[in-house]
C-alpha positions in Angstrom: 40.4 -32.4 75.6 40.8 -34.5 72.6 37.3 -35.9 72.9 36.0 -32.3 73.0 38.2 -31.4 70.0 37.0 -34.4 68.1 33.4 -33.7 68.9 33.8 -30.0 67.8 35.6 -31.2 64.7 32.9 -33.7 63.9 30.2 -31.2 64.5 32.1 -28.7 62.3 32.4 -31.3 59.6 28.7 -32.2 59.8 27.8 -28.5 59.7 30.1 -28.1 56.7 28.5 -31.0 54.9 25.0 -29.6 55.6 26.2 -26.2 54.3 27.5 -27.8 51.2 24.3 -29.7 50.7 22.2 -26.5 51.2 24.5 -24.7 48.8 24.2 -27.5 46.2 20.4 -27.5 46.6 20.3 -23.7 46.3 22.6 -23.9 43.2 20.4 -26.6 41.7 17.2 -24.5 42.3 18.9 -21.4 40.8 20.1 -23.4 37.9 16.6 -24.8 37.3 15.1 -21.3 37.5 17.7 -19.9 35.3 17.2 -22.6 32.7 13.4 -22.1 32.9 13.8 -18.3 32.5 16.2 -18.8 29.6 13.7 -21.2 27.9 10.8 -18.8 28.5 12.9 -15.9 27.1 14.0 -18.0 24.1 10.3 -18.9 23.4 9.3 -15.3 23.7 12.0 -14.2 21.3 11.1 -16.9 18.9 7.4 -16.0 19.1 8.2 -12.3 18.5 10.5 -13.2 15.6 7.7 -15.4 14.1 5.1 -12.6 14.5 7.5 -10.1 13.0 8.3 -12.4 10.1 4.5 -13.0 9.5 3.9 -9.2 9.6 6.7 -8.5 7.2 5.4 -11.2 4.8 1.9 -9.8 5.0 3.2 -6.2 4.4 5.2 -7.5 1.5 2.2 -9.2 0.1 0.0 -6.1 0.5 2.7 -4.0 -1.2 3.0 -6.4 -4.1 -0.8 -6.5 -4.6 -0.9 -2.7 -4.5 1.9 -2.4 -7.0 0.2 -4.9 -9.3 -3.1 -3.1 -9.0 -1.4 0.3 -9.8 0.3 -1.3 -12.8 -2.9 -2.9 -14.0 -4.8 0.4 -13.6 -2.1 2.2 -15.5 -2.4 -0.2 -18.3 -6.1 0.0 -18.4 -5.9 3.8 -18.4 -3.4 3.7 -21.3 -5.9 1.6 -23.3 -8.7 4.0 -22.5 -6.4 6.9 -23.5 -5.7 5.1 -26.8 -9.4 4.7 -27.5 -10.1 8.4 -27.0 -7.0 9.4 -29.0 -8.3 7.2 -31.9 -11.7 8.8 -31.6 -10.1 12.2 -31.7 -8.1 11.3 -34.9 -11.2 9.9 -36.6 -13.2 13.1 -35.8 -10.4 15.4 -37.1 -10.0 13.2 -40.2 -13.7 13.3 -40.8 -15.9 16.2 -41.5 -15.1 19.7 -40.5 -17.5 20.2 -37.6 -16.7 23.8 -37.0 -19.3 25.0 -39.5 -22.0 22.8 -37.9 -21.0 24.0 -34.4 -21.1 27.6 -35.5 -24.5 27.2 -37.1 -26.0 25.5 -34.0 -24.4 27.6 -31.2 -23.4 31.0 -32.5 -25.7 33.9 -32.2 -25.6 37.1 -34.2 -22.9 39.4 -32.9 -20.8 36.6 -31.4 -17.1 36.4 -32.3 -16.4 33.0 -33.6 -12.8 31.6 -34.0 -12.1 28.3 -35.6 -9.7 26.4 -33.3 -8.5 22.8 -33.1 -11.2 21.3 -35.3 -13.9 23.2 -33.5 -14.8 26.8 -32.6 -14.6 29.2 -29.7 -17.5 31.6 -29.3 -17.0 34.9 -27.5 -19.5 37.6 -26.7 -20.0 40.2 -24.0 -21.5 37.7 -21.6 -19.6 34.5 -22.0 -17.0 32.5 -23.8 -17.8 29.0 -25.1 -15.1 26.7 -26.2 -16.3 23.9 -28.5 -13.0 22.5 -29.7 -12.7 18.8 -30.4 -10.5 18.4 -27.3 -13.0 20.2 -25.1 -15.9 18.2 -26.5 -14.0 14.9 -26.1 -13.0 15.8 -22.5 -16.7 16.4 -21.7 -17.7 13.2 -23.4 -14.9 11.2 -21.7 -16.2 12.3 -18.3 -19.6 11.0 -19.1 -18.7 7.7 -20.8 -15.3 6.6 -19.5 -16.8 4.1 -17.0 -18.9 2.6 -19.8 -15.8 2.4 -22.1 -13.8 0.7 -19.4 -16.6 -1.8 -18.7 -16.8 -2.7 -22.4 -13.0 -3.0 -22.7 -12.3 -4.9 -19.5 -15.4 -7.0 -18.8 
């Protein structure tokens, strides 16, 4: 019986060794796959982080350019406002234009009121404001682009 026992024991040891070898091979394969999966995930995370960083940088650049554009536009608008304020001061300091406006635009029977360096004409059909501010506002609408071109070209 000892030969049978020895054979069974040897067979069992061989089977155990094969099982250990299979387990080691399976463990190695799993380790390789886990390592490859981890590297792939790390690469994907790094790529996402890079894209997010690039997008954030681009968004910051756009926001900065937009802010600079708004500030530049505000400064240009302030210069244009100053030009028209200077024109207004010069008109008001100059001749009294209310008489000339009344002579040119008022009709007999119109109520004429002097106001803000100009006049307001009222009659039964309409009211016409010819104040310096109203006239400058109308002029500004027509020539502001030309003034900007002269100032900033």
